[in-house]
C-alpha positions in Angstrom: 16.4 -2.5 -7.3 13.0 -1.3 -6.2 12.6 1.5 -3.6 9.5 -0.3 -2.3 11.6 -3.1 -0.8 12.0 -6.9 -0.8 9.2 -9.2 0.3 9.6 -13.0 0.9 6.2 -14.7 0.5 6.0 -18.1 2.1 2.9 -20.1 1.3 2.3 -23.7 0.2 -0.7 -22.7 -2.0 0.8 -22.0 -5.4 -2.2 -19.8 -6.5 -2.0 -17.6 -3.4 1.8 -17.3 -3.5 1.7 -16.4 -7.2 -1.1 -13.9 -6.8 0.6 -12.2 -3.8 4.0 -12.0 -5.6 2.4 -10.6 -8.7 0.4 -8.0 -6.7 3.6 -6.9 -4.9 5.6 -6.8 -8.2 3.0 -4.6 -9.8 3.5 -2.2 -6.8 7.2 -2.0 -7.3 8.3 -4.5 -4.7 10.8 -7.3 -5.3 8.9 -10.4 -4.4 10.3 -13.9 -4.0 8.1 -16.9 -3.2 8.8 -20.1 -1.2 6.4 -23.0 -0.9 7.4 -23.8 2.7 9.6 -22.8 5.5 12.5 -25.0 4.5 12.6 -23.5 1.0 12.4 -20.0 2.5 15.4 -20.7 4.8 17.4 -22.0 1.7 16.6 -18.8 -0.1 17.8 -16.8 2.9 21.0 -18.7 3.1 21.7 -18.3 -0.7 21.3 -14.5 -0.6 22.6 -13.0 2.6 23.1 -9.7 0.8 19.4 -9.6 -0.3 17.6 -10.2 2.9 13.8 -9.3 2.9 12.4 -6.2 4.3 9.1 -8.0 5.1 8.2 -11.7 5.4 4.6 -12.8 4.6 4.2 -16.2 6.3 1.5 -18.9 6.0 1.5 -21.0 9.2 0.2 -24.4 8.1 2.6 -25.8 5.5 4.2 -29.2 4.8 7.9 -29.8 5.3 8.5 -26.9 7.7 5.5 -24.9 9.0 5.4 -21.3 10.0 6.1 -21.9 13.7 9.3 -23.9 12.9 10.3 -21.4 10.3 10.1 -18.5 12.8 12.0 -20.5 15.3 14.9 -21.1 12.8 14.7 -17.6 11.4 14.9 -15.8 14.7 18.4 -17.2 15.4 19.9 -16.3 12.0 22.7 -13.7 12.2 20.8 -11.2 10.0 18.7 -8.1 10.7 15.3 -9.5 11.4 12.5 -8.6 9.0 9.0 -7.9 10.3 6.8 -11.0 9.8 3.2 -10.7 8.8 1.3 -14.0 9.3 -1.2 -14.9 6.5 -3.5 -17.6 7.7 -7.0 -19.0 7.2 -7.2 -20.1 10.8 -10.2 -18.9 12.7 -8.1 -17.1 15.2 -5.5 -15.6 13.0 -4.4 -13.2 15.8 -3.5 -16.2 18.0 -1.2 -17.7 15.4 0.5 -14.3 15.0 0.9 -13.9 18.7 2.4 -17.3 19.1 5.3 -16.3 16.8 5.4 -12.7 18.0 4.6 -11.6 14.4 4.5 -7.9 13.5 1.1 -8.2 11.7 -1.6 -10.5 10.7 -3.6 -10.9 7.5 -6.5 -13.3 7.7 -7.3 -15.3 4.5 -9.2 -14.6 2.4 -7.9 -11.1 2.1 -8.3 -8.1 -0.1 -5.3 -7.0 -2.1 -5.6 -3.5 -0.6 -5.3 -5.0 2.9 -2.3 -7.0 1.7 -0.5 -3.9 0.4 -1.4 -2.0 3.6 0.1 -4.7 5.9 3.3 -4.9 3.8 3.6 -1.1 3.9 3.0 -1.0 7.7 5.5 -3.8 8.3 8.1 -2.1 6.1 7.7 1.1 8.1 8.6 -1.0 11.2 11.8 -2.2 9.5 12.7 1.4 8.7 12.2 2.5 12.3 
C-alpha cells in the first residue's frame, strides 16, 4: 500500500477521471475512479476497510450528482474524508461552500495544482 494515501476520483468525464487517476498513481497514491456519485457510493460500500483519505468530486454528473453524493456520504458510518470539489462552474467556490468541501479545484486545472490540493486535503485528514 502506498504511503501517499488513497484518493477516490468521482467525475463523469472519462478523460479527466483517467488523467487524474494516472497523475495520482504516478505520485504514489492509490487512486480509484467512479463515473458518478452512485458508483462512488457502491465502491465505498464494497470496501469499508479501504476508505479514501481524500475525495475529488465533480459536481455536475448524471445518475447521482456531487450534491446528492455528499448528502449520502456524510451519513455513512465511516471516518469522513476531506472532499475537494473539481468543477468547471464559473463560481467553483460557491459549489464547494454548498457542500462544505475542504477544498476546490477549478477546471481546467494544472496537475501541480491538483497534487497540491490533494496534499493539503490529506494533511487535513491526518490532523
